N, C-alpha and C positions, 0 to 999 in steps of 0.2 A: 268590448272594442279592442283592448290591448291583446286579448287572446286571439282574436281574428287576425290582427296585424301580424302577430308572431306566427300563426298558422300559414299565412300567405308567404312570409319570408322563408319559412322552413320548406314549404312545397317548392318554391322557386329555386332556392339554392341546392336542394337535393336533386333537381332535374338537370343541373348544370353538368353532372357527370354522365348523362345519358347521351349516346351517339344518335343524332337525328338529322333531319333534312330541310330546308327551305322556309325561311321566314317571309314576312311581307303580308300585304293585304290578300284576302280578307282577314281582319283580326277577329277575336272574340269580343263582341261589343259588351256594353254594360249588362245586358241580359243574357250573355253567353252565345248569342247568335252570330254567325259569320257576317261581319260588316265593318263599321268603323267604331264610333263611340255610341251614338244614339241609334243609327239607322242600319238596317240590313243591306248587304250587297247581294247581287244575283249569284255570285260565285259561291259554291259550297266551300266550307272552311277547311276541309281535310286536304292532306297532301298525299298524292298517289305514291305507291312504291315504285322504285325504279325497275327496269326490266331485270337487272341482276338480282335485286331483292325478291322480285316475284318468282324468279327461278329457284332461289334458295328456300323461300317460304312455302312454295307449292300453290295449289289451286285456291286456297283461302285468300291469298293476297290479291286475287282477281276481283274480289267482292268488297273489300273494305280498304280504307286508306289509313294514314297516320293521323291521330288526333291532334288538336290544337288546344292550348291553354292560355287564358288571358286573365290578368289581374288588373284592377283599377282602384284608384283612390281619387275621390272628388271632394274638394273643400269649398263649400259655399259659405263664405264668411259673413255675408249679409244676414243670413238666417241661422248662423252657427250650426250648419249641417256638415258632418263628416260621413262620406258615403264610400263604403268598401264593396268590392264586387270580385267574385271569382267565377270564371266560366270555362267550360270545356265542350268541345264539339268533335264529332266523328262523322265521316262521310262514307257512304256505301254505294258501290257501283258508279262512282264518280258523279252521282246525280242526287242522292238523298242525304241530306244533312240532319243529324239529330244533335241536340245541344241541351245543356243544363247550365243555368246561371243562379248563383246564390248572391244575394245583396243584403248588406247590413247597413241600415240608415240611422245614424244617431244624431240627435239634436240636444244641445245643452238644456238641462233641466226638463227633459222630456224622455218618455220611454223609447228605447231603441226599437226600430221596426226591422223585421226580417222578412225578406221577400224571396220566393222561389219561382223560377222560370223554366218551363219545359218547352223546347222549340223543335219544329220540324220544317224543313225546306225541301222543295222539289225543283230541280233544274228542268224547266220545260224545253228551253231552246239553248243549246250551247253557243258560246260566242263564235262568230265567223262560221255559222252553220252552212254546210255544203260549200265551203271555201268562199263564202260571200263576206268580204271584209267589212261591210257596213252593218252586219247583223249583230246586235248586242246579245249578251246572255240575258235570259229572261227566266225568272223563278217566281214561285208562289210559296207562301209559308204561313205558319200560324204559331202563336205562343200562348201557352196556358200559364197563368200567373196566379200566385197565392201570396197574400200579405197578412201577417198575423195581427197587426194593429192598424186600424183604419179610422178615418174621421167618422163622426156620427152620421148616419143616414146612407153610408156607402156599403158596398159589398166587399167581402174578403177575397173573392175569386173573380177572375175576368179572363177574356180572350182577346188577342189581337190577330188580325188576318191581313196579309199584305201581298202585293204584286209589285215586283221591282225589275228594272232593266239596267244593266251595267255594261259599259263599253270602254275598253282601253284603246285610245286613239294613238297610233304609232307614226302617223304621217306628219306630225308636227315636229318642230326642232327638238322638243322634249316630249316624252310620252305623257299623255293626260288621261286620267281615269274619270269618267263622268257616270253618274248613277242617279236614278230617280224612280219614284214609285208612289203608289197610293196605299194608305193604311186605314183599315177599319178597326177602331179601338173603343174600349170601354174604360180606359185607364184615367185616373186622376194623378197627375204628376208622374206619368209612366207606371202608375200602380203603387207608388210609395205611399199614397194617401188613401187608396181604395179604388173601387170600380163602380161604374154606373150600370143601370139595368139596360141601357140602350147603347147601340153602336153609333159612332159618328165617323164620317170619312175625313181624312186629312191627307196632306201631301208632304213628301220629304225628298231631299236631294243632297248629293255630294259631288265635290270636285277635288281631285288630287293631282298634283304635279310631281312627276318622278324626276327630280333634279339629277340624281346619280343613282347607281345601283344600291346605295346605302341611305339616301336621304329623300324623304317625301314630305311635301308641305301641302296642306289642303284645308278645306272647310266643309261644314255640313249644316243643314237647316232642317228643322222639324216643326211643322205647323202644329199649333196647339188645338186640340179638340174642344169644342164648346158644347157642353151639355146644359140642360135646363137649370140644374142646381150647382154646376161647377164649370168654370171656364178656364182651361189651361192656357198659359202664356205660350208664345212661340219660343223655341229654343234654337240657338246656333252656337257653333264652336269653331275655332281655328286651331290647327294642330301642326306639330312638327314631329316626324317619325324618323328614327335613326336605327338602322339595321347593321350592327357591327359584324355579324356573321350570318350563316344560313339558318340559324335557329332562333335568335333572339331579336326582338324589336322593342325599342324604348320609345315611349310617346310622351310628349308634353303638350298641353293645350290650355287655351283660355276659353271659358264657357260663359255664355249669357243665357240664363234660364228664366228671363223675364223680370220685370220690375217687381220687387218684393213689397213695395209700398202701394202698388196699384189696387184700386178698389173694384175694377170691372172684371179682372181675371187674376188667377193665382200664379204668381211668379216666385221663383226661389232665389233671385238675385244672380250675381256673377261670382266667378271663382276660378280656381286652377284645377287641372286634371293631370294625373300621372298614370302611366300604364306600363306594365311589363308583359310582353307577349312571347309565347314559346311555341315553336313549331317542331313537332317530333319528326 
């Protein structure tokens, strides 16, 4: 755990010397996908090159953008879990996002879990398509997951598939970002404890208020999937994001991952979340 923390800090501070462009949502979520903390957003996570940069870089810059990097730390004190995550994403043709997320989940007096996530997202409908201001961005995506240590009776590999719509409403006194979608999942505790043999549909949603060009406050909800042998609790979190410049976003959040003493479903309690996001 200490080695991973040191690695995250080294990666972050080494990037501070790089000249880059545009922070803000979507972030790399806990699984590396362009979204917030739990949920994906419809927007691809990459940042396009500017016209000047495309001219300097040549034809290749027409096909890919600038990657994004996100690091997370989650402390769920009710169950003594410390959860570290590093994710990176890249977007091609302004429509196809590919991502990777590494998670290290440690619990006191228990073996540390390592989880790997490979994601792909396709933007089906761009926001404001054909200059229609009411049209949200709509994307579909999938995540392949592998966890090295799982609970008895569960699988080490699983898939998620989702459809999500996201819209930035600018006609209000302050801009409001709303997003929601459906998820088909096999995951126990997002995959930290393993995977089921069957898929279950769930719902997720986000809302964010853009108070200034540097401050965003918001919340998100993720419905827990109920399988025959494992019932996930619902998750929700409230966050504050601060963007000091065009490259870095700092996030602090309170998370409720379900009642850890409940007998009908598996919850991980509540805790605090911190994140550093970096936009190239």
